[in-house]
N, C-alpha and C positions, 0 to 999 in steps of 0.2 A: 790765126788758127794754127795749131801744131799739127805736124804730119802724124799720121796714124802710128808709125813706128815709134815716134817719140812718146806719144800718149801711152802706148803699150809698155814701153820701157819704164816710164814714170808711174804707171798704174793709175792714170787719170782717165776720166771719161768726159765727153762734152758736158759742159755745165759745172765742172769742178772748178774751184778757185785755186789759182796758182800764186806762188810767191817767187819773186825774182830777187836774187842777191847778187849785187855787182861789187867786185873788188878788183885789185890790180891783176889778179890771175885770170879773170874772165867773168862770165855770168853763170850762176847756178840757178836752175829752175826746179822747184819742188811743189808738191801739192800742199796747199796751205791748210793748216789745222782749222777746224771749224771756229775756234776762238780768234783766228786771224782775220776772219771774214768781217769786213767793215759793216755789213748790214746784218750781222748775226743778232744784234739787239732787237731787230724787228721779227721776233720769233712767231708772231701770228701768221707769217708767210713762210715759215721755215719747215713745213712738213714735207713728207715724202711726195705727196700728191703735187704740192707746189713745185718742188724740184723737178719733177717729171714734166710739168707744163712749161716751166721757165727754160729748160735746157735747149729748147728749139728757138728761143727768141734771139 
């Protein structure tokens, strides 16, 4: 879990998908684009109502 200050700075909310980029200078965390979501192909569960239900899991 990311601290609230970090989530606010990144503009992410609980349930958002994050991408981690690691290189010699450190780790960069950013909100993943919807296309980067491994499960995005399962669009029958990708509605707003589903996101709201799943965010607390």
